[in-house]
N, C-alpha and C positions, 0 to 999 in steps of 0.2 A: 504494499499499503503506498508505503514511505519509498519509494524507488518511484513510484508512478507520479506520485504529485513530484517531484525530480526532472523527471522527462517532461511532465509537463512545462514545467518551469521553464528548463532550460530550451527546450522549441520555440515555447513563448520569447522567448528574451532574444531565438536566433529569428526568428518573425518582423521583430522590431528592428534590429538590425540591419536584416535586408532592406526593410522598408528605409532606412532612413540612409543606405547607399543609392538605392536608388531613385533616391529624392538629389541626393546630391549629382549624382550624374546626370539627371536628368537634368538641374540646374547651372550645368558646366556648359550643357549642351546649348539654352536659352540666354545666357549673359556671357562668360569668360570670354566665350567663341571671338565675340568681336572687338575684347581687347588682345588678347592672342594674336587674332592673327591679322593685325594691324602689322603693316612692314616699317620698322623704325625708322630704318633707311630712306625710308619715301618720304615721313613724317620729317628727318633733320633735312633733306633733300630741300623741302618746301620751304622750310626758316630759310634754308640757305640762302634760296630764292627773294625768297622776302627783302632780309634784309641782306641782300647782300652787299660786302663794300668793293671800290673800285681798290688798288694797289695803288700803293704810297708813292709809286716812283709816276703813276696816271694823275695823281692828285696837285703834287709838283709839278708836273709840266702845265697842264690846266692853268693854275695859280700862277704862272711864272711867264706859258708859254707866249702867250699876247704880246709880252715886251721884248721877245726877239726879233733883233730884224736884221734885212738885209743889207749889207753897204756896197754898193757898185765904185767904184775912183776910175775915173782918167786921165792920166796924163798927158800932153804932149810934149813928146821928143822931138828933136832936133837927129835924122840920121844922116851922115855924111854920106855918100857915094861915089867910088875909089877905080880906080882903071884898076879889071882884071887883074891886073901884076903887078900891084902896088900889096905887097901881104905884109910889111913892113904896119905897116898906119892899120890893120886888120883888127888887131887886137888891143880895146880900149884900156886897159890896163896903162898896156907901153904907153900909152897917147900921153893920156894921164900922168903917168908915173913923169915924163920929160917935158909936162907941162904945152906939146904942140897943137897946135889950134888953126886949122884948115877950115876955111869956112864954104872952099869951093862947093859947088853945087850938093847944099841944101835941102833936108827930106823931110820933112815934116810926115809924124806916125802917131798912130794913139795907141798907148799900152792901156790895157786895161786889166784889172784884178777885185777879187772879192770879198769879202770875209760877214764875218757876220759882228755884234753888236747887241743895247739893253737901253730901254728905256729909265732910265732911274730920276727923273724930276720934269717938269714940265715940257716937255719939249726937248731933254736936253739926254745927249746917248753915247754910252762909254763902252769905249773899242781901243780896241790895241794902236799905238802911234806907225805900228809898222804896217800897219791895213792902209791907212790914208797919207802915209809918208811921200810929202813933193807932191801930190792930187792938184787936177788944178779943177779938179771937178767930182762931186759929192751926190750920190743918188741915194736915200735909205729908201727900204721896202718893206712895208706891215706886211701883218699876215693877215689883214684883209684885203691886200692885192694895191694900196695906193702904192706908189713912189711919191717922193716927195725931195725936193732940192735940201741941202744941208753943207752949214760951213763949218770949217774949224774952227774950235774955240779958240784953243791951250791942246798940248801934245806935249811928252816929257820919254824923252830917249832913251831916258837910266832906269826909268822903272817899264818901259814901254806903252803908258800908255795916254790917251787922249780923248778928249769932250768934244762931241759935233754938237751943235743949234740945228733941228728940223726949221725949216723954214715953212708955215701950214699955222692951222690953227687946231686948238685939242678939244674935245679931252682926249688924253695921250694913257694908254694901256702902263700900267708903271709896275716895273720889277719889285717888290720885300726885300730890301737888303740886310743882311743877318749878320751874326756877329762872328767872323775866324777867330777872335782867340778862344773860343767855348768848341772849337770842334776839336775832334781827339781821333790818331789813328787807328782804322778799322771803321769810324765812320762812315754810309752811303754817300755816296758822292754821280751825280747826273750830270752830263754835261749835254748842256743844249748849244744845237749851233744850225747855220743856214749852210753847210758845205756846199758847193756846186750850186746855190742858189735853193737847194731840196730844202723847203722850211719845215725848223724845228723837227730837225735831227736829235733822237736821243739816243743816247748809251750811257751802262750803270756799270759802275765797281763802288771802289771802296778808298775811302784817304788811305797813302802809302806812306805820307811821312811828310810833316809839319817844320818850317823855314830852312827848305833844300836852298844850301847857297850857292848859285848860280854860276862863280867859278869852279864847283867838282862837276860842272858839267861842260869847261871849257869856253866861257863866255867873260870876259875880263870886259866889255864898255857896257855894260849895265849893272846896275845897285837894285839888286834882287832877290829877295828872302820867297820863296816858293813854293807852294804847300803841293806836293805831287801827288798821282794817284793814277788808277791802271783803267780810268775810264776812259776811253777810246777818244781821241782827239784829231779827225779829221782833217786835213787841208780844209780851210774855208772859214775851220769852226773858230779860228781867233778869235779872239774879242767877246766871244759870246760866257753867258754865264754857269756858273760849276753850280749846281744847287745842293741845299742838303736835303735831310726825307721830308720836313718841309715845306720843299720848295722857296725859301729863302736866298738868298743869293749870299755864298760866302765867298767867292772867287770868280774870275774873269781868264778864261781860256786863254794861252798865249803860246805857247809853242810846244811840240814831242821832239822824240828822241829818235830822230836816224838811224842805221847804219848798227853798230853794235847796241844791243840797247835799247833795242826798237822798241817799242809799245810802253815808253813810258812817259803821262804826257805833265802839264805842269801849269799849273793856274796861280794867276798875284791875286794874295788875299785881298778879301773887299772892302778890312780897316784902312791899310795902304791905300787901297785905290781911290776911296771916302776922302782920304785926307788929301791926295796930290788933287783931287777928280777937285775936290774947295778950292784948293792952290790954285791949279788952273783957273776956274771959274773969276776968281778975286784978283788976281794978281795979272794973269795970263802965261807966268809961269814957273817954277818951283823951284824952288831952296832946295840944292843937297849938302849941308854940312858937313866939310870934310878936313882931315888934316895932311892927309900927299901918302898914306904908308897900302899897304897889303898886305894881306894875315894870314897865317897859315895857323891850323889849326896842328896840335900834336897829341899824341895820345901815349901814354906810359903804361907798356901793358903789366911792369910788376909792379906797381902800385893806383893802376887804374883810374890814375887822374888826366883828365887833357890838358894843356899849357896850349894858351895863344904866344907867336912869337913872331914876328914881325921881316916879312920876307922881303921887302925892296919899302925904298924911301925914294920921294918923288924928288925931283932936287930944289932947291930954293920956298920949297912948301913947309906949311904952317909948325910938319910935326921938325922936318931938317934944322928949322930955323931955332926949333927949341931944345936940340940935340939929341934926337933920341936918332937910332941907329939898327942898324943890320942886325938881328938874332935877335934883340932886345925882345926878354917874353913881355908881356901884360901882366899886371896883377891884380891893379884897379884902376880905373878910368869911374870919377869920379867917384860915388859914393857905391857903386856897384864892386861884387869883387870879381874876375875874368875867368870863367869858364869852358867860354866858347867863341869862334870871331863875329858872331852875332851882337853879342854882350856888347862888343865895342865899338861895333855901328849904331847898334838903338843909343847907348849913351850922349856920345858924337851927336849924331841926328837932334835925338831929346834936351841938348844943350844948345842948340843955335848956335848964327856965324857970329863972329868979333864977341865973343865971348869966354872969357877965360873958364878951362876947365883941367884941374888937376888928373897926371895919370898916375902911378907907383910902379914901375917896370925893377926886371933884375935884371944885371948884367956883370957879368958872368956870374960870382957869388952877392955881386953887391946891390943893394938895391937905392936906387934912383927916384928921387920924388923928381917931375917936370911940371910946368904949368904952358899950356899950350891954348892957344886960339884957332879954333874949326874959322875955315874961309867956305865958302859954296864954291863945289868943284869945277864950276866952269870956270873961275880965277885961275887955278892951277895951271891952265892952259896958257894963261898968261903972265905968268908970273920968268 
């Protein structure tokens, strides 16, 4: 009797569990299938489409691209025609060296050149000096297809910078200028220009080096410390902007390295360019304080220290008059301890001309303190 009661009870429990299981299965068919069967990737894909973002490169170019201009220049050159058997004067360098002047049979021709630039203020364009050098006619092409005449406000060959004024009425699309002192090696770099007239050609890379001394590139007639980038700067890109990831101008594309080491590109830091542009606009020229020395950076691998040595002293320069000699090691200029050549250049530039600056140097094992009065670089040629 007792066993029958247990069996009935177990049978009832089993039937109850069976009903619950059946209900759960039925419910799972009605409700969860809608959730489980939804493809998650489709949901994310739809959300991506709705909230999709443009790349930072696209945004940067859209922000500044309209301010980038094409610069077409024309130069009228008198070309001499010589008899075919006159081989001596076919070399213009030979003629220039000996100061020959043969006026016979002059024939005028037009030399055309092209570069890039960008509008940085109302009707004002920043570009490279070598783009507009000795041009008789300058045409600025806007991204909307308009072509307008421009005149040269000023140019500075030592920094390879020029400012143009567009002849016409705005409003003008203006580039937003950044701060080149805040950029770091490894930051994104976007080079924009109009090579061969192809508007807004864009290349992407990174900042490879800061404060690259052009003397290391074999360029001795310029006063430049450049931004190095691996963003390709093609012929015709000269004068165009180098942008950061926010679309701000951090440099001006100026030159590329050809031959051995090709693939290196360089830009003028925008902070330096702004200072030069302001001097050209306000004064028509740029003052470059100099004392008349060339500098050599020397590294000591044992002490891991760098020293700056005088490599050359210009005759009759402020440096020579003050007693600076070749192989002197510069320890301090003004209040700045010298670690690299750029420290010397910056201190002298900040001091200005016609004002004394103190220089502490080491000659052999003796320390010497001198007073030097920097002059403008153009005066060094006139001494």
